[in-house]
C-alpha positions in Angstrom: -49.5 -2.7 31.2 -46.8 -1.7 28.7 -46.3 2.0 28.3 -45.2 3.7 25.1 -41.6 4.3 26.1 -41.2 0.6 27.0 -42.7 -0.5 23.7 -40.3 1.7 21.9 -37.3 0.1 23.6 -38.6 -3.4 22.7 -39.8 -2.5 19.2 -37.8 0.5 18.0 -39.2 2.2 14.9 -37.6 1.1 11.7 -35.4 3.9 10.4 -35.8 4.8 6.7 -32.9 4.1 4.4 -30.8 7.0 3.4 -30.1 7.6 -0.3 -26.6 6.2 0.3 -27.9 3.1 2.0 -30.4 2.5 -0.8 -27.7 3.0 -3.4 -25.4 0.6 -1.6 -28.2 -2.0 -1.6 -28.8 -1.6 -5.3 -25.1 -2.2 -6.0 -25.3 -5.3 -3.7 -28.4 -6.5 -5.6 -26.6 -6.2 -8.9 -23.5 -8.1 -7.6 -25.7 -10.7 -6.0 -27.7 -11.2 -9.2 -24.4 -11.6 -11.2 -23.1 -14.1 -8.6 -26.2 -16.2 -8.7 -26.4 -16.1 -12.5 -22.7 -17.1 -12.8 -22.9 -20.3 -10.8 -19.8 -19.2 -8.9 -20.1 -19.9 -5.2 -19.4 -17.3 -2.6 -16.4 -19.3 -1.4 -15.0 -19.6 -5.0 -15.6 -15.9 -5.7 -13.9 -14.9 -2.5 -10.9 -17.0 -3.3 -10.6 -15.8 -6.9 -11.1 -12.1 -5.9 -8.7 -12.4 -2.9 -11.3 -11.4 -0.4 -12.4 -12.9 2.9 -15.7 -14.8 2.8 -17.4 -12.8 5.6 -16.5 -9.5 3.9 -17.8 -10.7 0.6 -21.1 -11.8 2.2 -21.4 -8.3 3.7 -20.8 -6.8 0.2 -23.5 -9.0 -1.4 -25.9 -8.2 1.4 -25.3 -4.4 1.1 -23.6 -4.0 4.4 -20.3 -2.9 2.9 -19.5 -0.8 -0.2 -16.4 -2.2 -1.8 -13.7 -0.2 -3.5 -13.9 0.1 -7.3 -11.0 -2.4 -7.9 -12.9 -4.9 -5.8 -16.1 -4.3 -7.7 -14.2 -4.7 -11.0 -12.6 -8.0 -9.9 -15.9 -9.4 -8.6 -17.8 -8.6 -11.8 -15.0 -10.1 -13.8 -15.2 -13.3 -11.7 -19.0 -13.4 -12.2 -18.5 -13.0 -16.0 -20.2 -9.6 -16.2 -19.2 -6.2 -17.5 -17.7 -3.9 -14.9 -18.7 -0.6 -16.7 -22.4 -1.5 -16.1 -22.0 -1.2 -12.4 -19.9 2.0 -12.4 -22.8 4.4 -11.8 -24.3 2.1 -9.2 -20.9 2.2 -7.4 -20.5 5.9 -7.7 -24.0 6.4 -6.3 -23.3 4.1 -3.4 -20.1 6.2 -2.7 -22.2 9.4 -2.8 -20.7 10.9 -5.9 -21.9 10.5 -9.5 -19.5 12.3 -11.9 -20.8 13.3 -15.3 -18.2 12.0 -17.8 -16.9 13.7 -20.9 -18.0 11.3 -23.7 -16.8 11.0 -27.2 -19.4 11.9 -29.8 -19.4 8.5 -31.5 -21.0 5.7 -29.4 -22.1 8.0 -26.6 -25.4 6.2 -26.2 -23.5 3.1 -25.3 -22.2 4.6 -22.1 -25.8 5.5 -21.0 -26.9 1.9 -22.0 -24.2 0.4 -19.7 -25.5 2.5 -16.7 -29.1 1.4 -17.6 -28.0 -2.2 -17.8 -26.6 -1.8 -14.3 -30.0 -0.6 -13.1 -31.5 -3.6 -15.0 -29.2 -6.0 -13.1 -30.0 -4.4 -9.8 -33.7 -5.0 -10.5 -33.1 -8.7 -11.2 -33.3 -8.4 -15.0 -37.1 -8.4 -15.3 -38.9 -9.3 -18.5 -39.0 -6.4 -21.0 -42.8 -6.9 -21.3 -43.0 -6.3 -17.5 -40.9 -3.2 -17.8 -42.9 -1.9 -20.7 -46.0 -1.3 -18.7 -44.2 0.5 -15.9 -42.0 2.6 -18.1 -44.7 3.3 -20.7 -42.3 2.3 -23.5 -42.6 -0.6 -26.0 -40.6 -3.7 -25.1 -38.7 -3.5 -28.4 -37.7 0.1 -27.6 -36.4 -0.8 -24.2 -34.4 -3.6 -25.7 -32.8 -1.2 -28.2 -32.0 1.3 -25.4 -30.4 -1.4 -23.2 -28.4 -2.6 -26.2 -27.0 1.0 -26.7 -28.5 1.5 -30.1 -30.1 4.8 -29.1 -30.7 7.0 -26.0 -34.3 8.1 -25.3 -35.3 11.7 -24.5 -34.9 12.5 -20.8 -38.6 12.0 -19.7 -38.6 8.5 -21.2 -35.2 7.7 -19.7 -36.3 8.9 -16.3 -39.4 6.7 -16.5 -37.3 3.7 -17.4 -34.9 4.3 -14.5 -37.8 4.6 -12.0 -39.4 1.5 -13.5 -36.2 -0.3 -12.6 -36.3 1.0 -9.1 -33.4 3.4 -9.5 -33.0 7.1 -8.9 -33.3 9.2 -12.0 -31.0 11.9 -10.5 -28.1 9.3 -10.6 -28.6 8.9 -14.3 -29.4 12.5 -15.4 -25.7 13.7 -15.4 -24.8 10.8 -17.7 -27.8 11.5 -20.0 -26.8 15.2 -20.2 -23.2 14.1 -21.2 -24.7 11.9 -23.9 -26.8 14.9 -25.1 -23.8 17.1 -25.3 -21.8 14.5 -27.2 -24.6 13.8 -29.6 -25.2 17.5 -30.2 -21.5 17.9 -31.0 -21.8 15.2 -33.5 -25.2 16.0 -35.1 -25.5 19.8 -34.6 -28.1 21.8 -32.7 -31.1 19.8 -33.9 -32.2 16.9 -31.7 -29.7 14.2 -32.6 -31.1 11.2 -34.4 -29.7 8.8 -31.8 -31.7 10.4 -29.0 -34.6 8.2 -29.3 -36.6 6.2 -31.7 -40.1 7.2 -32.9 -41.7 5.4 -29.9 -39.4 7.2 -27.4 -40.3 10.6 -28.9 -44.0 9.9 -29.0 -44.2 8.8 -25.3 -41.6 11.2 -23.9 -43.9 14.3 -23.6 -46.3 12.3 -21.5 -43.8 11.4 -18.7 -45.3 11.8 -15.2 
């Protein structure tokens, strides 16, 4: 008869992912989605990026976190926008740095980070996201396009609906708030949400 220690040797308990591992996997998911969408094969991508194929396979599987120049090159090869993966990469490296943003166009920086989360989630239909984030599809589309940044509760719900960690995005959202306040004064800046964002924000879980 098998005793418990023997079973543990044969079938060790699965270890939960650390935050860093989960973040590395999300970066890998975003890169893998871009690679599949681009039609560029792994062999072609490795050659164009100057990387070894086994290493690139590790990157796309989440086993290795590449340096930022490698991420930038790969995203360029796949026809994407590198700035969309910056926060994902910083999170995988264990340090998300709140940037100093210019007042004009600050929402665009947040939108780029949210589009990275969107890529990591496999670019789900906005109607599917709407039910999970409790935001209208049209509003989510406006946010991802960088036309406005929602209040924090709505932003946090959207990030969680995409499978991301809201704490990775909050420093960037705070930087957007500071930039928008510098532009519009102490009242809530107009770019921080549409009517739908503001109506739903107080009801965030």
